C-alpha positions as CSV (number, residue, x, y, z in Angstrom):
1,M,51.4,7.3,31.0
2,S,52.5,5.1,28.2
3,E,56.2,4.6,27.4
4,S,56.2,6.3,24.0
5,N,55.4,10.0,23.5
6,L,51.7,10.4,22.3
7,Q,52.5,13.7,20.6
8,E,55.4,12.3,18.7
9,E,53.3,9.4,17.6
10,Q,50.4,11.7,16.4
11,E,52.5,14.3,14.9
12,P,53.1,12.4,11.4
13,L,49.6,11.3,11.5
14,K,48.4,14.9,11.9
15,A,50.8,16.1,8.9
16,E,49.5,13.3,6.8
17,Y,46.0,14.3,7.4
18,E,46.5,17.9,6.8
19,E,48.4,17.2,3.6
20,D,45.9,14.5,2.4
21,P,42.5,14.9,4.0
22,E,41.2,11.8,2.5
23,S,43.5,9.7,4.4
24,A,41.9,10.7,7.4
25,Q,38.5,9.5,6.4
26,I,37.8,5.8,7.7
27,T,34.8,3.7,8.1
28,L,34.3,1.5,11.3
29,T,31.9,-1.4,11.0
30,A,30.2,-3.6,13.7
31,T,28.3,-6.7,12.6
32,G,25.6,-8.3,14.7
33,E,25.0,-12.1,14.4
34,E,22.5,-14.1,16.1
35,Q,23.7,-16.9,18.4
36,D,21.8,-20.1,19.2
37,D,19.5,-18.1,21.4
38,S,17.5,-15.4,19.8
39,R,18.1,-13.4,23.1
40,S,21.8,-13.0,22.5
41,C,24.2,-12.1,19.6
42,N,27.8,-11.6,18.9
43,V,29.0,-8.2,17.8
44,D,32.1,-8.3,15.6
45,I,34.2,-5.1,15.3
46,G,36.8,-6.7,13.2
47,R,39.3,-6.6,15.9
48,A,37.5,-8.3,18.7
49,I,34.0,-10.0,19.1
50,Y,31.6,-9.1,21.9
51,E,28.6,-10.8,23.5
52,A,25.5,-8.8,23.8
53,E,21.9,-9.8,24.9
54,L,18.5,-8.5,25.7
55,H,18.4,-6.7,29.1
56,E,16.6,-8.9,31.7
57,G,13.9,-6.4,31.9
58,A,13.2,-7.0,28.3
59,G,13.2,-10.8,28.7
60,G,16.8,-11.4,28.4
61,P,18.9,-13.8,30.8
62,G,20.6,-10.8,32.4
63,T,24.0,-12.4,32.5
64,G,25.8,-10.1,30.1
65,A,25.9,-6.7,28.5
66,C,22.9,-5.4,26.8
67,S,23.0,-2.9,24.0
68,G,22.6,-0.1,26.4
69,D,25.5,-1.2,28.5
70,L,27.5,-1.2,25.2
71,L,26.5,2.2,24.2
72,L,27.4,3.5,27.6
73,G,30.6,1.6,27.5
74,A,31.5,3.2,24.3
75,L,31.0,6.7,25.8
76,A,33.0,5.8,28.8
77,A,35.9,4.2,26.9
78,C,36.0,7.0,24.3
79,S,35.9,9.7,27.0
80,Q,38.4,7.9,29.1
81,L,41.0,7.5,26.3
82,T,40.3,11.1,24.8
83,A,40.8,12.5,28.3
84,Q,44.0,10.5,29.0
85,A,45.4,11.5,25.5
86,V,44.5,15.3,26.2
87,A,46.1,15.0,29.6
88,E,49.2,13.4,28.2
89,N,49.5,16.1,25.4
90,F,49.4,18.9,28.2
91,G,52.1,17.0,30.2
92,L,49.7,16.4,33.1
93,E,50.4,13.6,35.7
94,V,46.9,12.8,36.7
95,D,44.7,9.6,37.1
96,I,41.5,9.9,35.2
97,G,38.2,7.9,35.8
98,V,35.1,8.0,33.8
99,E,31.6,6.7,34.6
100,A,28.7,6.8,32.1
101,S,25.1,6.1,33.0
102,G,21.6,6.5,31.4
103,D,18.1,6.2,32.5
104,L,15.7,4.1,30.3
105,D,11.9,3.4,30.6
106,L,11.4,-0.2,29.6
107,R,7.9,0.5,28.9
108,G,9.0,2.1,25.6
109,T,11.2,-0.7,24.3
110,M,8.5,-3.3,25.4
111,G,5.7,-1.5,23.7
112,V,3.7,-1.3,26.9
113,D,3.2,2.3,26.7
114,A,3.0,4.2,23.4
115,D,4.1,7.5,25.0
116,A,7.2,6.0,26.8
117,A,10.3,7.0,25.0
118,V,12.4,4.2,23.3
119,G,16.1,4.9,24.3
120,F,17.9,6.8,27.0
121,Q,16.1,9.8,28.4
122,D,19.0,11.1,30.1
123,I,22.7,10.1,29.9
124,R,25.3,11.3,32.4
125,L,29.1,11.3,32.1
126,D,31.1,11.8,35.3
127,V,34.8,12.3,35.0
128,T,37.0,12.3,38.0
129,V,40.6,13.9,37.7
130,D,43.0,13.2,40.5
131,G,46.0,15.3,40.6
132,D,47.2,18.9,40.8
133,V,45.6,20.8,38.1
134,D,45.2,24.6,37.7
135,D,41.9,26.2,36.9
136,D,42.7,27.0,33.4
137,T,44.1,23.6,32.7
138,K,40.9,22.0,34.2
139,A,38.8,24.1,31.9
140,A,41.0,23.0,28.9
141,L,41.0,19.4,29.8
142,Q,37.3,19.3,29.8
143,K,36.9,21.3,26.7
144,Y,39.3,19.4,24.6
145,T,38.1,16.0,26.0
146,E,34.4,16.9,25.1
147,R,35.5,18.4,21.8
148,Y,37.6,15.5,20.4
149,C,35.6,12.4,21.9
150,V,34.0,10.8,19.0
151,V,31.2,9.0,20.9
152,Y,30.4,12.2,23.1
153,Q,30.2,14.2,19.9
154,T,28.0,11.7,18.1
155,L,25.6,11.7,21.1
156,A,25.6,15.4,21.7
157,E,25.2,16.1,18.0
158,P,23.5,13.3,16.3
159,S,24.8,12.2,12.8
160,A,22.3,11.2,10.2
161,L,21.2,7.5,10.4
162,E,20.6,5.5,7.4
163,T,18.9,2.1,7.4
164,E,18.8,-0.5,4.8
165,W,16.8,-3.9,5.0
166,T,17.4,-6.8,2.9
167,F,14.9,-9.7,3.0
168,R,16.1,-13.1,1.6
169,E,13.8,-15.9,0.8
170,E,14.9,-19.2,2.4
171,E,16.3,-21.9,0.0
172,A,14.4,-25.3,0.2
173,D,16.6,-28.1,0.8
């Protein structure tokens, strides 16, 4: 548990968002930039930079996180933090652990089999809660964690995805 009370910190934010719904609208941005090796990149989220690389099953070095790892990591992190916040708001003294896993068929992303799907075919989220929790609270913890986890909801009910490509001519020296 954190030293400050989450409900007390969230209360003025909720009041602001209720009074001024536009203040709750945010845009998160991540930018990928090629490193020296075309099999790896930096992902800048504005507050931190992460390294990513092609999975070794797609010709990458296999020493760092691939984009699939980062997607599962985002799901695990969001679910973990949301569950912790819900538990804290319920006044629960519990320890929560989350594991996200997913199944890929690399033939799809490698173009080996046109019928093989590109992307995760199945994603699993395993949440473990250690502590004394009654049945009604267990159900509520699960319900509200899944309801308010941004990444979970985005994967469960995909948002519209827009793509814009810009091609620039290289300037001669």
